[in-house]
C-alpha positions as CSV (number, residue, x, y, z in Angstrom):
1,M,-13.9,18.0,-27.4
2,A,-14.4,16.0,-24.1
3,E,-12.8,17.9,-21.1
4,I,-9.9,16.3,-19.9
5,T,-10.0,16.4,-16.0
6,A,-7.2,16.1,-13.5
7,N,-8.7,13.0,-12.1
8,A,-8.9,11.1,-15.5
9,V,-5.2,12.1,-16.1
10,K,-4.3,10.7,-12.6
11,A,-6.6,7.6,-13.3
12,L,-4.7,7.1,-16.4
13,R,-1.2,7.5,-14.8
14,E,-2.0,5.0,-12.2
15,R,-3.1,2.4,-14.6
16,T,0.1,2.9,-16.8
17,G,2.9,4.6,-14.9
18,A,3.1,7.2,-18.0
19,G,4.1,10.8,-17.1
20,M,1.1,13.3,-16.4
21,M,1.8,15.1,-19.6
22,E,1.9,12.2,-21.6
23,C,-1.4,11.0,-20.0
24,K,-3.0,14.3,-20.8
25,R,-2.0,14.3,-24.5
26,A,-3.1,10.9,-24.8
27,L,-6.5,11.5,-23.4
28,T,-6.7,14.3,-25.5
29,E,-6.1,12.5,-28.8
30,A,-8.5,9.7,-27.7
31,Q,-11.1,12.5,-26.8
32,G,-11.2,11.4,-23.0
33,D,-11.7,7.7,-23.6
34,E,-9.2,5.8,-21.3
35,T,-9.0,2.6,-23.4
36,K,-8.2,4.4,-26.3
37,A,-5.7,6.5,-24.4
38,I,-3.8,3.5,-23.3
39,E,-3.6,2.5,-26.8
40,V,-2.1,5.7,-27.8
41,L,0.5,5.7,-25.1
42,R,1.4,2.1,-26.2
43,K,1.9,3.1,-29.8
44,L,4.0,5.9,-28.6
45,G,6.3,3.5,-26.9
46,V,5.5,4.5,-23.7
47,A,6.1,1.6,-21.2
48,T,3.0,0.7,-19.1
49,A,3.0,-1.1,-15.9
50,E,0.5,-3.5,-17.3
51,K,2.6,-4.8,-20.1
52,K,5.5,-5.5,-17.8
53,A,3.7,-7.6,-15.1
54,G,4.7,-10.8,-16.3
55,R,8.4,-10.1,-16.5
56,V,11.0,-11.4,-14.1
57,A,12.4,-9.0,-11.5
58,A,15.2,-10.5,-9.8
59,E,17.6,-7.8,-9.1
60,G,16.9,-4.8,-6.8
61,A,17.9,-3.9,-3.2
62,V,17.3,-4.4,0.3
63,G,16.6,-1.3,2.1
64,S,16.6,-0.3,5.8
65,Y,15.4,2.2,7.9
66,I,15.7,2.8,11.7
67,H,13.5,5.0,13.8
68,M,13.0,6.5,17.2
69,G,16.4,6.2,18.1
70,G,16.4,2.6,17.4
71,K,13.3,1.5,18.6
72,V,11.7,0.6,15.4
73,G,13.7,-1.2,12.3
74,V,12.6,-2.1,8.9
75,L,13.9,-4.4,6.1
76,V,12.4,-4.4,2.6
77,E,13.3,-6.1,-0.4
78,V,12.2,-4.2,-3.8
79,N,13.0,-6.0,-7.1
80,C,13.6,-4.8,-10.8
81,E,15.0,-6.2,-13.9
82,T,18.4,-4.8,-14.0
83,D,21.2,-4.0,-11.9
84,F,21.4,-0.6,-13.7
85,V,18.0,0.4,-12.6
86,A,18.7,-0.9,-9.1
87,R,21.7,1.5,-8.7
88,G,19.6,4.5,-10.0
89,E,18.8,7.4,-7.7
90,D,15.2,6.8,-8.4
91,F,15.0,3.4,-7.4
92,Q,17.3,3.8,-4.3
93,T,14.9,6.9,-3.0
94,F,11.8,4.7,-3.6
95,V,13.4,1.6,-1.6
96,K,14.5,4.1,1.4
97,D,10.9,5.8,1.0
98,I,9.0,2.5,1.4
99,A,10.9,1.4,4.3
100,M,10.2,4.4,6.1
101,H,6.7,4.1,5.3
102,I,6.5,0.7,6.7
103,A,8.0,2.1,9.6
104,A,5.5,4.4,10.3
105,M,2.3,2.9,8.9
106,D,3.0,-0.7,10.3
107,P,1.3,-2.7,7.2
108,Q,0.5,-6.2,8.4
109,Y,0.6,-7.9,4.8
110,L,2.1,-7.0,1.5
111,S,-1.0,-7.4,-0.8
112,K,-4.5,-8.5,-0.7
113,D,-3.7,-11.9,-1.6
114,E,-1.5,-12.4,1.6
115,V,-4.6,-11.5,4.1
116,P,-5.5,-14.9,5.7
117,V,-9.1,-16.0,5.0
118,D,-9.6,-16.2,8.8
119,A,-8.7,-12.7,9.0
120,L,-11.0,-11.4,6.5
121,A,-13.9,-13.7,8.0
122,K,-13.1,-12.0,11.4
123,E,-13.3,-8.6,10.0
124,R,-16.7,-9.5,8.1
125,E,-18.3,-10.7,11.5
126,I,-16.8,-7.6,13.5
127,E,-18.6,-5.0,10.8
128,L,-21.8,-6.9,10.3
129,E,-22.2,-7.1,14.2
130,R,-21.6,-3.2,14.2
131,L,-24.1,-2.6,11.5
132,K,-26.9,-4.9,13.4
133,N,-26.2,-2.7,16.6
134,D,-26.7,0.3,14.7
135,P,-30.6,1.3,15.0
136,K,-30.4,2.9,11.5
137,M,-28.9,-0.2,9.8
138,A,-30.3,-3.1,11.7
139,S,-33.6,-3.2,9.9
140,K,-31.8,-3.4,6.6
141,P,-31.9,-6.5,4.3
142,A,-29.1,-9.0,4.7
143,D,-27.7,-8.6,1.1
144,V,-27.5,-4.7,1.8
145,L,-25.7,-5.1,5.1
146,N,-23.3,-7.7,3.4
147,N,-22.6,-5.0,0.5
148,I,-22.1,-2.3,3.1
149,V,-19.4,-4.7,5.0
150,E,-17.8,-5.6,1.8
151,G,-17.2,-1.5,1.1
152,R,-15.8,-1.1,4.8
153,L,-13.4,-3.9,4.0
154,A,-11.7,-1.4,1.7
155,K,-10.8,0.6,5.2
156,F,-9.2,-2.5,6.3
157,Y,-7.2,-3.0,3.6
158,E,-5.9,0.5,3.8
159,S,-4.7,0.0,7.4
160,T,-3.2,-3.1,7.0
161,V,-2.0,-3.9,3.4
162,L,1.2,-2.4,2.2
163,L,0.3,-1.8,-1.5
164,D,-3.0,-0.4,-0.4
165,Q,-2.1,2.2,2.2
166,P,-1.7,5.9,1.5
167,F,1.6,6.8,0.9
168,V,2.9,8.5,4.2
169,K,4.6,11.3,2.4
170,D,1.8,12.0,-0.3
171,Q,-1.6,10.8,0.9
172,T,-3.1,11.1,-3.0
173,Q,-1.3,7.9,-4.0
174,T,-1.1,4.4,-2.6
175,V,1.9,2.6,-2.2
176,G,0.6,0.4,-5.0
177,E,0.4,3.4,-7.5
178,L,3.8,4.4,-6.6
179,V,5.0,1.2,-7.8
180,K,3.3,1.6,-11.4
181,V,4.7,5.1,-11.6
182,L,8.3,4.1,-10.9
183,T,7.5,1.1,-13.3
184,G,6.9,3.6,-16.0
185,K,9.5,6.0,-15.3
186,T,12.3,3.4,-15.4
187,G,10.7,0.9,-18.0
188,E,11.0,-2.0,-16.0
189,K,8.8,-4.1,-13.6
190,I,9.1,-2.9,-10.3
191,S,7.9,-5.0,-7.2
192,V,8.0,-5.0,-3.4
193,R,8.7,-8.8,-2.5
194,R,8.9,-8.8,1.1
195,F,9.3,-6.8,4.2
196,A,9.8,-7.1,8.2
197,R,9.5,-4.7,10.7
198,Y,10.8,-4.7,14.3
199,K,9.5,-3.1,17.1
200,M,11.8,-3.1,20.7
201,G,10.1,-5.2,23.1
202,E,7.3,-6.3,20.6
203,G,6.0,-9.7,21.9
204,I,7.8,-9.7,25.2
205,E,5.3,-9.9,28.1
206,K,6.6,-7.1,30.5
207,K,5.9,-7.7,34.3
208,S,3.7,-5.1,35.7
209,G,4.0,-5.1,39.5
210,D,1.5,-3.7,42.0
211,F,3.9,-0.9,43.6
212,A,1.6,-0.2,46.6
213,S,1.7,-3.9,47.4
214,E,5.6,-4.3,47.3
215,V,5.5,-0.9,49.7
216,A,3.3,-2.8,52.2
217,E,5.3,-6.1,52.2
218,M,8.5,-4.1,52.6
219,V,7.1,-2.1,55.6
220,K,5.9,-5.5,57.2
221,K,9.5,-6.6,57.0
């Protein structure tokens, strides 16, 4: 019988949102085959995140989080399918955790689809120049360099895209994976729809005067 590793269980859980023990039992029955394990879970009636992707989630809650004595504030809308789930403890905790995560990690986009084409192009340009300026990399073929650049974009997504960021309270899971887990736990489609993060003074140009010059002018008077 194939050995069922912790990584295999974790991967199946991330794909389906089913519980850890359910995933382990399904993998054991499927002799380690992930595709067959998913079929086992579906036959058992275990809700999967993939099956619910097309459903409409119009209920939910708007959560908020204020940090640093009012210096940083977040609003986030998380959707589900019914008001019953929206009022549940698991859902409410999730909304609060996501708002706190946004305050701490400052994502710029919700998903990869929202990243502007020009922003990705600029990031590719920067990474390619870094490689060309690296003596160990500069002589490599263009296609190799381009493949390395695409690999490094994963780090860009991790730092700027909410669903791809490691969750601030558990770095072993991304926010997107947490959404799938909650989907499996509640039996409903869960989605983070939008968010806004505010930082006190952000975007305001602060005047930085030359203190020494100001003193000199005062002395002249």
